[in-house]
C-alpha positions, 0 to 999 in steps of 0.5 A, spaced: 363 914 293 361 921 296 363 918 303 370 918 301 371 925 297 369 930 302 374 936 302 380 935 306 387 938 307 392 935 302 399 937 301 405 934 297 411 931 300 418 931 297 424 926 297 430 929 293 437 926 291 443 928 286 439 924 281 431 925 282 426 929 285 420 926 287 413 929 290 408 925 293 401 927 295 398 925 302 391 924 298 391 917 296 399 917 298 399 918 291 406 919 287 405 925 283 412 927 280 419 924 278 424 929 275 431 928 273 435 933 277 440 934 271 436 934 265 429 936 268 426 930 265 419 929 268 417 921 268 410 921 271 404 923 267 401 930 268 394 928 270 391 932 265 383 930 266 382 930 258 385 923 258 386 921 265 386 925 272 390 921 276 398 919 276 399 913 280 394 911 285 394 906 290 389 900 289 386 898 295 382 894 298 380 891 291 384 892 284 380 893 278 372 892 277 367 888 281 361 885 277 356 890 278 360 894 283 359 889 288 362 884 292 359 879 297 361 877 304 358 872 309 351 873 305 351 881 305 353 885 299 357 891 299 358 896 294 365 898 292 368 903 286 373 901 281 380 900 284 377 901 291 377 907 296 384 909 299 386 913 292 381 918 295 383 918 302 387 923 306 393 919 309 397 921 315 405 922 315 408 917 320 415 918 319 420 921 314 428 921 313 432 924 308 431 918 303 424 915 305 417 917 307 411 913 310 404 914 310 399 910 314 391 910 314 387 906 318 380 903 317 374 907 320 366 908 321 366 910 313 371 905 310 367 900 314 360 901 310 363 899 304 369 894 307 367 891 314 374 889 316 379 893 321 385 894 317 392 898 318 395 900 311 402 903 311 406 905 304 413 907 304 417 911 298 424 910 299 429 913 294 436 910 292 440 913 287 435 913 280 431 907 284 424 909 287 421 903 292 414 903 293 413 898 299 406 896 302 404 893 309 397 891 310 395 889 317 389 885 319 386 888 326 380 884 325 378 878 329 376 875 322 380 873 316 381 879 312 380 879 304 383 884 300 387 886 293 392 891 293 396 894 287 400 900 283 398 904 278 404 909 276 403 912 269 409 914 265 410 919 260 410 916 253 412 919 249 418 923 253 420 928 247 416 933 243 415 931 236 415 924 237 409 919 237 408 913 242 408 908 236 416 910 236 416 907 243 417 900 246 416 895 251 421 890 254 420 884 258 424 879 262 421 873 260 421 867 265 420 862 258 422 863 251 416 865 246 411 871 246 408 873 253 400 872 253 395 876 256 388 877 257 384 883 256 377 886 259 370 887 257 366 894 256 364 893 263 371 892 266 371 885 267 376 879 265 375 876 259 377 868 258 380 869 251 388 869 251 392 873 246 399 873 245 403 880 244 408 879 239 415 881 240 421 882 236 428 881 239 424 881 246 421 888 244 414 890 243 413 896 239 407 900 241 401 901 236 395 905 235 391 899 237 395 896 243 390 899 248 383 898 243 381 893 248 383 897 254 388 893 259 393 888 258 393 883 264 399 878 264 399 873 269 406 869 272 410 871 266 415 876 268 418 880 274 421 886 270 418 891 265 421 896 261 419 902 257 424 904 252 425 910 248 425 910 240 433 908 240 431 902 245 434 905 251 430 904 257 428 910 261 423 906 266 424 899 269 419 897 273 421 891 278 416 887 282 414 880 285 407 881 284 403 875 281 400 879 276 401 886 272 397 890 267 399 895 262 394 900 260 393 907 257 386 909 255 383 906 249 381 910 243 384 916 246 392 916 244 393 918 251 401 920 252 402 916 257 403 908 259 401 905 266 405 899 268 401 896 274 404 891 279 398 887 282 396 882 288 389 881 285 385 883 279 378 885 276 372 880 277 371 875 271 365 876 267 359 873 270 362 872 277 357 872 283 361 868 288 363 871 295 370 875 296 374 869 298 372 866 292 375 872 287 381 870 283 388 872 286 384 875 292 389 875 298 387 873 305 390 875 312 388 871 319 387 876 325 393 879 327 397 877 320 401 882 316 402 882 308 408 886 305 410 887 298 414 892 294 416 894 287 421 898 284 421 904 279 428 905 276 429 912 271 434 913 266 
């Protein structure tokens, strides 16, 4: 891990329009702040390390935890920290206009010590009115098929106002079928558990409880493409829209942390007991040599 935490120069970049002011750090190409220009409401978590020191890391080339923090490729074991390594690396700014900015990162000798593929990763932030789009492009520059996962991890303030409690707030789901959404959780080792749970909705909404995150992350698969975080009066203030096949909802268990993450994923943590090769991981993505993967998600703030 020390390979990726050497001291490097990082800086913030700004996007702004009449509705929102957005700051992004080139370290990890991480979203750091989204603020309403009129009422100055900050939507993104502050990164207080007493709860969680990050704000919206990009997860690549894995999402979640590996069993034993290792994966296998062609008979070799490679060590990888939870959520991969790019969240700690300095990206280059490749392009910038009034409403968007691109960051890029290429594989190098350091990345190949834990991830033996040649890759190019580009991340775009584009601001349109009250909507911030995050786009990922992954290109396989290798001569072998490349296996990877990628995901977002944005943390939103909850509650928004002093004197309010997180348990006054709601989650809303655009369900593709009737009924309550089903989810899985993770073990103490950060691995996917097979037991399925049901999130009870009332009129399509789930009111957050003190015990909502007692088992850590709630993992949803193929059930919706839009999730709302809602004020006590049931008005959405963050809407996350995506095409990803999975998403997680998380806040640190047992901390009553004042934020909630809504995380679109192309991949997830290992199952308990998994010991196969990387291409056998659940939800793993693959690219043939020269192929390109593109995906995006959208955050609307109100």
